[in-house]
C-alpha positions as CSV (number, residue, x, y, z in Angstrom):
1,M,11.9,-2.9,15.8
2,R,9.8,-4.0,12.6
3,L,6.7,-3.0,14.2
4,C,7.6,0.2,15.2
5,I,8.6,1.1,11.7
6,L,5.1,0.1,10.6
7,L,4.0,2.4,13.0
8,L,5.5,5.3,11.9
9,F,4.7,4.0,8.2
10,V,1.0,4.2,8.9
11,A,1.2,7.4,10.9
12,A,0.3,11.3,9.2
13,C,3.7,13.4,9.2
14,A,3.3,16.6,10.6
15,N,4.7,19.9,8.3
16,V,7.5,20.5,10.9
17,P,9.3,17.5,12.8
18,K,9.2,17.9,16.4
19,D,12.2,16.4,18.6
20,G,12.3,12.5,18.4
21,E,9.8,12.9,15.0
22,L,11.0,11.7,11.6
23,P,11.2,14.6,8.9
24,H,8.2,15.8,6.5
25,W,8.7,14.1,3.2
26,T,6.6,15.0,0.0
27,Y,5.9,13.5,-3.4
28,S,7.8,15.8,-5.1
29,G,10.4,18.8,-5.0
30,P,13.5,18.6,-2.4
31,A,11.8,16.4,0.0
32,G,10.3,14.1,-3.1
33,P,11.3,10.7,-3.8
34,D,14.8,11.6,-5.3
35,G,15.9,12.9,-2.0
36,W,14.2,10.7,0.8
37,A,17.1,8.8,1.9
38,T,18.7,12.3,2.6
39,L,16.4,13.6,4.6
40,S,16.8,11.6,7.9
41,P,19.3,8.4,9.1
42,E,16.2,6.8,9.4
43,F,15.3,6.9,5.9
44,S,18.7,5.3,4.4
45,D,16.7,2.4,3.0
46,C,15.3,4.5,0.8
47,E,18.6,3.9,-1.6
48,G,18.6,0.6,-1.1
49,K,18.7,-2.5,-3.6
50,N,15.4,-4.0,-2.9
51,Q,13.2,-1.0,-3.3
52,S,9.5,-1.1,-4.1
53,P,7.5,-0.3,-6.3
54,I,8.9,-1.9,-9.6
55,N,8.1,-2.6,-12.9
56,L,6.5,-6.3,-12.8
57,T,8.3,-8.1,-15.9
58,G,10.7,-11.0,-16.8
59,F,8.9,-13.5,-15.0
60,V,9.6,-16.7,-13.4
61,E,7.6,-19.7,-13.4
62,A,7.3,-20.6,-9.8
63,A,4.7,-23.0,-7.9
64,L,3.3,-20.6,-5.7
65,T,1.0,-21.7,-3.2
66,P,-2.2,-19.9,-2.8
67,I,-2.5,-17.4,-0.1
68,M,-4.6,-18.3,2.6
69,I,-6.7,-15.1,3.1
70,S,-9.2,-15.1,6.0
71,Y,-10.5,-11.4,6.4
72,Q,-13.1,-10.6,8.9
73,Q,-15.6,-7.3,8.6
74,G,-12.6,-5.1,10.5
75,G,-12.4,-1.9,9.0
76,S,-12.8,0.7,11.6
77,E,-12.0,4.3,10.4
78,I,-11.0,5.9,7.5
79,V,-7.9,8.4,7.5
80,N,-6.7,10.7,5.5
81,N,-3.0,11.7,6.4
82,G,-2.0,14.0,3.7
83,H,0.1,11.2,1.8
84,T,-2.6,8.6,1.1
85,V,-6.0,7.4,2.1
86,Q,-6.0,4.3,4.3
87,V,-8.5,2.2,6.2
88,N,-7.2,1.2,9.5
89,Y,-8.1,-2.6,10.9
90,V,-8.9,-4.2,14.0
91,N,-7.5,-7.2,14.8
92,G,-9.0,-10.7,13.6
93,S,-8.0,-10.7,10.1
94,T,-5.0,-12.6,8.7
95,V,-3.3,-14.3,5.9
96,E,-1.0,-17.1,5.6
97,V,2.0,-16.6,3.7
98,D,5.2,-19.3,4.2
99,G,4.1,-20.9,6.9
100,L,3.1,-17.6,8.8
101,T,0.4,-15.3,9.7
102,F,0.4,-12.3,9.0
103,A,-2.2,-9.9,10.8
104,L,-4.2,-7.0,8.4
105,K,-3.2,-3.7,10.1
106,Q,-4.4,-1.3,7.2
107,F,-4.9,-0.9,3.0
108,H,-4.5,2.4,1.3
109,F,-4.5,3.7,-2.1
110,H,-2.3,5.3,-4.6
111,S,-3.2,7.0,-7.7
112,P,-1.9,6.1,-10.4
113,S,-0.4,2.7,-9.5
114,E,2.9,2.4,-8.1
115,N,3.9,-0.8,-9.8
116,L,3.7,-1.7,-13.3
117,I,2.8,-4.6,-14.6
118,N,4.5,-5.2,-18.2
119,G,5.2,-1.5,-18.3
120,K,1.5,-1.0,-17.7
121,S,0.3,1.7,-15.3
122,F,-3.3,1.6,-13.8
123,P,-5.7,4.5,-12.7
124,M,-5.3,3.2,-9.1
125,E,-3.8,0.5,-7.0
126,I,-4.8,-0.6,-2.9
127,H,-2.3,-2.0,-0.7
128,F,-3.3,-4.4,2.1
129,V,-0.4,-4.1,4.8
130,H,-0.2,-6.9,7.2
131,A,2.6,-7.6,10.0
132,D,3.7,-10.7,11.5
133,A,4.3,-10.9,15.6
134,D,7.6,-10.1,14.7
135,G,7.0,-7.1,12.6
136,N,7.5,-8.6,9.4
137,L,5.6,-7.4,6.6
138,A,3.3,-8.5,3.9
139,V,1.7,-6.6,1.1
140,I,-0.8,-7.5,-1.2
141,A,-1.2,-5.1,-3.8
142,V,-4.5,-5.0,-6.4
143,M,-4.6,-2.9,-9.3
144,V,-7.8,-0.8,-10.1
145,S,-8.5,-0.5,-13.7
146,E,-11.3,2.1,-14.7
147,G,-14.6,0.7,-15.5
148,D,-18.0,0.0,-13.6
149,A,-18.0,1.8,-10.1
150,N,-17.1,-0.4,-7.6
151,E,-19.7,-1.6,-4.7
152,A,-17.5,-2.2,-1.8
153,L,-15.7,1.6,-2.7
154,G,-19.0,3.1,-2.8
155,K,-19.3,2.0,1.0
156,I,-16.4,3.9,2.3
157,W,-16.2,6.6,-0.3
158,P,-18.6,8.6,1.1
159,L,-16.4,9.1,4.3
160,M,-12.8,9.6,2.7
161,P,-12.0,12.7,4.8
162,A,-10.8,15.5,1.9
163,K,-8.5,17.6,4.6
164,A,-5.0,16.1,5.5
165,G,-5.2,14.9,9.0
166,S,-9.0,14.2,9.1
167,R,-10.5,10.7,10.1
168,N,-13.8,9.4,10.1
169,A,-15.3,6.5,11.7
170,L,-16.8,4.0,9.8
171,T,-20.8,3.3,10.4
172,R,-20.3,-0.2,9.9
173,P,-17.4,-2.5,10.3
174,F,-16.0,-3.2,6.5
175,A,-15.0,-6.3,4.7
176,A,-11.4,-5.8,3.0
177,E,-12.0,-8.7,1.3
178,E,-14.7,-7.1,-1.0
179,L,-12.1,-5.2,-2.6
180,L,-9.8,-8.4,-3.5
181,P,-10.7,-10.1,-7.3
182,A,-12.5,-13.0,-7.5
183,N,-9.2,-14.6,-9.0
184,R,-6.1,-14.5,-6.4
185,E,-3.4,-15.7,-8.7
186,Y,-0.8,-13.5,-7.9
187,Y,3.1,-12.2,-8.8
188,R,5.4,-12.5,-6.0
189,F,8.8,-10.3,-5.7
190,N,11.0,-9.3,-2.2
191,G,10.9,-5.5,-1.5
192,S,9.8,-2.5,0.8
193,L,7.8,-0.2,1.8
194,T,6.8,2.4,-0.8
195,T,7.4,5.5,2.0
196,P,9.7,6.2,4.3
197,P,11.4,4.7,6.1
198,C,11.3,2.3,2.9
199,T,12.0,-1.0,4.9
200,E,13.3,-3.6,3.1
201,G,12.5,-7.3,3.6
202,V,8.6,-6.8,2.6
203,R,6.7,-9.7,1.0
204,W,5.3,-8.4,-1.9
205,L,1.9,-10.3,-3.4
206,V,0.7,-8.6,-6.5
207,M,-2.7,-10.0,-7.7
208,K,-2.7,-10.7,-11.5
209,S,-6.3,-9.7,-12.0
210,P,-7.2,-6.1,-11.5
211,I,-10.8,-4.6,-10.1
212,T,-13.0,-1.9,-11.7
213,A,-13.5,1.5,-10.0
214,S,-15.4,4.1,-11.9
215,K,-13.9,7.2,-13.1
216,R,-15.8,9.2,-10.8
217,Q,-14.4,7.1,-7.8
218,V,-10.6,7.3,-8.6
219,T,-11.3,10.9,-9.1
220,A,-12.5,11.6,-5.5
221,F,-9.5,10.3,-4.4
222,A,-7.4,12.3,-6.8
223,E,-9.2,14.9,-5.3
224,A,-8.7,14.7,-1.7
225,M,-5.4,13.8,-2.1
226,H,-4.3,17.0,-4.7
227,H,-1.7,15.3,-6.0
228,P,-0.2,12.1,-7.2
229,N,1.1,9.6,-4.6
230,N,2.9,7.3,-6.4
231,R,6.6,6.7,-5.9
232,P,8.5,6.3,-9.1
233,V,9.7,2.5,-10.3
234,Q,12.6,1.5,-8.4
235,A,15.4,-1.1,-10.2
236,T,14.4,-4.6,-10.1
237,N,18.5,-5.1,-9.6
238,A,19.0,-9.4,-9.2
239,R,15.2,-9.7,-7.7
240,L,13.6,-12.3,-9.5
241,I,9.7,-11.7,-10.2
242,L,7.9,-14.9,-9.6
243,K,4.3,-16.1,-11.0
């Protein structure tokens, strides 16, 4: 079931749903975040109590174990699905969390950032989406500050589709690890997908250290989207944010 939800999450949505398809959703207007839960019974989690993104603050000290990251050069294609730009990944790249192995399925971008850190928003945020054999999800989030041009983004940005529904094969396999900060310390909380169906039970691992991208690189993504693609922060409720 969770794997099916992941496939729904990474798929592009049509403007008008066909029989059996979930309805179109947006980042503004009647089909925007405030109304996601009412668009379909499958989106009911969008008004749950453990939703993402959040403002990461009020941290609780914890002995967080290092994330065991084993990424290969597996980025195969870059897709503009109208909601984000994502790079789909072939099998073979994994992370280990809580003694479980999660396979990297794709990574994608949001501008401005969805999560906040102590109330601070970043120009962009990258989500690395993983699933284990049972479909349980883990997301590594990396904040992007404006600064020096990002060499890794420079390898894939020229192939970024400008039109929703378009995709381009990468000319050579891309290594997602190039987009991770050198310092792998992280914050952790339990949350959800940040887009419909807003599935809860997602392990969120937010890197403390941002990476940089140039203003031109951030602008190129924003122009491909034609709109901000960040869900507003959700109530933390009784959740702990560990550091």
